[in-house]
N, C-alpha and C positions, 0 to 999 in steps of 0.2 A: 697250544702249549701244554694241554693236559696230558699229552703223550710223553712229555719230558721225564716225569718221575718214573714211568715204566722203562725208559731208556737207561736211567740211572741204576735201576734194579738189575737190568741186564748187564750193565757195566760192572756192578758189584760182583755178581756171580762169575762173570768172565775173568775179571782180574784176580779174584781169589783162587780160581781154578787154574790159571795159567802163569801165576808167579811161583817162584821157587824159594824155599828157605835157603838162607846163606850157609855156606860151609865154613866152619871156623877151624883154626889151627889147633890140632890135638894130637893124639897118639893112640895106637892100639898095641896090644901084646898078643902075638900069635901063639899057637899051641907049642911051639918050640921054645918059647920064652923070650923071643926077640921083640924089643920095643921098636915100633916103626912109626916115624912121624907121618901124619896124614891130615887131611881135611875132613872133619866130621860134620855131617848135616846138622844144622842148628834147628832143632825141633822142640825147644823148651822141654827137656826130658823130665817132665814132672812125675811121671809114673815110670816104673821099671820097664824098659823096653824088652821085647822078645827078640828084636833085631835092630840094627842101626845101619845107616848108609854112610859111606865114606869114599874119598878119592885120594889117591896117593899124591897127585899134584893137581893144580888147577885145571889142566887140560886132560887129565886121565878120565876114563870111564867110571861111572858110579859102581861101587861094589857093596855087597851086603855082609855084615858081620853078625854072628849069632853065637849062642853058648856052645855050639858044636865046633866052631872054628876060631874062637877068640877067647883068650884068657882074661883080658881086661881092656878097657878103653876109657878115655877121659879128655877133658878140655881144661888144661891148666890146673889151677887150684879151685876152679868153679864146680866141676863135677867129675866123679870117677865111679865107674862100675867094674866089678870083678865077677868073673864066672865062677860059680860054685854049685856043687851038687849037695842040696840041703833038704831038710824036712820042711815041707810047705803045708801050712794049715789051710784046709779048704773050708773051714767054718766061716760063716757070715757074721758080720757085726750088725746087720740090719735086724731091728727088733722083731719084725714080722717073720724073719727067717731063722731065728734062734732054735737050736735043737735042745734035747734034754740031757746031752752028755757033757760032763764036766771036762773031760779030756779033749784035746784038739784032735781033728781028723787029719793026721799027717799022711802025706804022700811024698815020695822021693823024686826030686826034679832037678834038672840043670837050669839055673836061672842067672840073670845078671842082678847082683845085689848092689844097691847104691852105698858107697862108702861115705859115712857121715863123719867118722873120726878114726884116725889110725895112730896107734901108740902102744904103750905097754898094755893098755886096755883099748880095744877097738869096737866100734859100733857100726852096724849096717842096717839098711832098711829095704823092705820088699813091699811095694805099694801095688796092690791089686785092686780090681774094681770093687770087690766085696769086703776087703779088709786091708789093714796096714799092719805088718808084723816087723819086729826088730830082732836082730841077731848080734851076738857077741862072739869074740874068739876066746875060748876057754884056756885053762892052763896047759892043756896038752896041744895047743895050737890048732884045735878044730873049731870050726864055726858052728854054733848051735843056736836054735831059736830061743828067744826069751818068751816063755809061755804065758799067754794071757788069753782068756776066753770068757765071753758072756754066754750064759745058757739059761734055759727056762727050768724053773722048779715048780711042778704042778701045785697049784693052790697058793703059792707064795710069790710068784712073779719072777723077776730076773735076778740071778746070782752071778758071781764073777770068780774066775780062777786067777789068782794073783801070784802064781808060781814064780814069775819073773823076779819078784823081790828077793826071794830066797836064793835064786840063782845068782843075782848080782851080789848079794851078801856073801855068798860062797866064793865067787870068782874075783870080785873087785871090792873088797872091804878094806878101808883105810881111814884112820882118824875117826871122825864123828859120823862116818857114812852109815853105820848101823842105825843110828837114831834117825837120820834123814830119810832112810829108805822106807820107813813105815808108811809114809804118805806119798811115796813116789808114784807119779802118774805114768801111764803107759802112752806116752806121746813124745814126739820128737824133741821139743824144747827141753822137757824135764830130763829125758834120758841122756841127751847130749851134755847137759850141765853136770849130771851125775858122773858120767864117764870122764868128762874133762877134769872135774874135781879129783877123781881118783888118780888120774895121770899126774896131776900136780902134786898130790899128796905122796904118791909112790916115787916121785923124783924122776919121772921119765918124760921125755919130750913127746909131743904129739902133733899131728897135722889135722886140721879141721877143713873139710871140704864144704863150701857153701857158695851160694850164688853171690857173685861179686856185685856190690852196689854200683849202679850206673848213675853218674851225676846228672842232675837236671840241666839240660842244654837249652840255650836260647838261640833264636834265629830271627833276623829281620829282613824284610823284603820291601821293595817298592814295586808297584805294578800299575799298568794301564790296560784298558780294555774297552770293549764296545758293549753297551747295553742294547738289547733288542726289546723294545717296548711294544705293547699292543694296547693303545689307549681305548678305554671302554666309555663311549659317549653315545647316549641316545640309541641303545640297542645295536650299535655298530662297533667294529674294531678298526682302529686306525694304526697300522704298523709304522713304527718310527725307530730310529737309532739315536743313541746318545753316547757321550764320552764318560768314561769311568776312570778316575785317577785316585790312587791311595797308597797306603803303606800298611804293613802287617808286622806284628810282633807275635812270635810263636814260641811256646815252651814245650819242648819234647820231654815227655815224662819218663822217669827211670823205671818203667815197668814193661813187661811183655816185649823184651828185646828192643826197646825204644820205638815201638810201632805206634804208640798213642801220643797225641799232643793236644794242647788247647791253644787257641789263638784269638786275637782281636785284630780287625782289619778295617779301620775307618776309611771311607772313600767318598769323594764328591761325585754327584751325579746331576744331570739336568737334561730335559728335553721339552719340546713344544710340538703339540699335535697340529695337524692341518685343520683349517676351519671346518666346522660342521654346520650345515644349514638347518635352521628351524623354520617355522611357518613365516615369521617376519624378520628374523635376525640370524646372524651367524655367530658362532663362538668357537673358541679353541681352549685346550687344556695346557697349562704350563706347570712344570715341575722343576724344582731345584732344591738341593739339600745335601745333608751328610748322612750316609748310612753307616751304621756301626755294627757289623756282625761280631758276635761272640759265640764261638763254637768249639767243636772237637774234630779231630782228624785221625784217620787210621791209615797207616802206610803198609803196603805190601811190596817187599823189596825184590827188584829184578837183579840187582847187583849192589855192591857197597855204595855206589854213587847214584844209582837210578832206581826210582820207585814209582809205583802207582799209588794213588791215595783216594779216599772217600771222605766226605766231610758233611757234617750237619750243624746247623747254627740257628740261633735266634738273632734277628736283625732289628735294631732300633733305628727307625727313620726319623732323623731330626730335620724337620722341614724348614727351608728358607722361604720357598714359594710353592704352594700347591693351590692353584686357582683356576676357575673357569672364567674366561674373559669374553664378554660380549663387546659389542662395538662401543657402548657408552658406559658400561659398568663392569666392575670386577668383583666376583664373589670368591672370597678366600676360604680355603679349607686347610688352614695352617694348624693342623693337628698332628702332633707326633704319634707314631704308631709302632707296634711290634708285629713283625711277621716272621715266619720261619723260612729256611732255605736249605737246599741240599746241593752238593757239588761233587765233582770227580775231576781228576787231573793226573798229570805226569810231572815228576820233579827230577831234575838232574842236579849235579853239584852246584850249579849257579842259576839255572833257568827253571821256571815253572810255567806250564801251560795248563789251564783249567777251564771248566765250564760250570755254571751254577744256575739253578732254577729257584725262583722265588714264589712264595705264596701270593695270590692276587691281592693287591692293595685296593681297598674300596673306600671311597669318600662318602661320608654319611650325612654331613650337615648341609650339603647343597641340595636344595629342594626345588630349584627353579626350572629344571629340565626333567623330562620323563626318562624312565629307564635307569640302568646302572651307570654309575660314574666311578672311574678309577683306572687302574692299569695292571697289566700282567708284564712280567719281565723275565728274560733269561740273559745271562752275561757270559762273555768269553774274555779271559784275562791272559796277559803275558807278564810274568814277574821276574825280577832279578834279585838274587840274594846278596845282601850287603855283608852279612856275617852269619 
């Protein structure tokens, strides 16, 4: 059974490599200005993509959009990117990579800018590996970078170029904004709030694009399966099978496109080993109790209704009977224990098939027989979702 964890690792890499991200209903705008409904590959667009994949229909071939053939694309009110040729700062924000120049190192590039807020005042974001920069649309309708840069001053340490504050004061001043801009931070939350307040003050409507909150979802299953035991008695292994029956409550977390969940799955288990001969007597191992796994699960979707998953958990073994039984005496090992376990499986809309490997459970208080006493276990389950 020591080969089982290696199998699970192979399963992890295979499933992650052979599953595909889902395509969500969205749109793109081509170079002619036509808005085309399409399915856009869901890849958690956290950074600004250089390209994206889409399909015109569910059965169409996958195509690629980039700044040279697409004006814009988006998924509802959750995310929107527009193609623009803008000044891009190549300066790094990493302390060890700061240069001595106060001015940004601009180059002209065609990029996809993330739209954070659109209105009389609009705000955009460009997230690159070495820095994050923000852009606004000025009074002439042109998109310009909000200038911010950290740089080294020999003998004095790090200094900062806060030109973005004067830019915002020039382009988006309204009400008490001049006072609030003095301490305005160069980060998404602060800039979105400032531009939003400006739109409200200026009396214009606006649209804010943000990741839509996904509600916490619950799921309940009943399951049954077979436990494959290997009883460890007197330096030998005795393979046995036993029944496993239980129920599971799972909470699917509203993060990472609902790919993560936590669960608890209490189940009843029992088995009895064959008799083992000693010098003068025979004995056998009996086990019954409730196992209570508490763990996490990661889903990789094959389709909206089908997915592969991996799971890891701590398992609390609540013992009813853990005993070594001789002909005339019984030695109880009724000690509750914690072990860990790993599993993998397949889930459809209603059914679940999965396998699970458990850490070896060792009995410690029984000293009447030589060698190791305990058992190893792997399990195979079939589950049915109630809701």
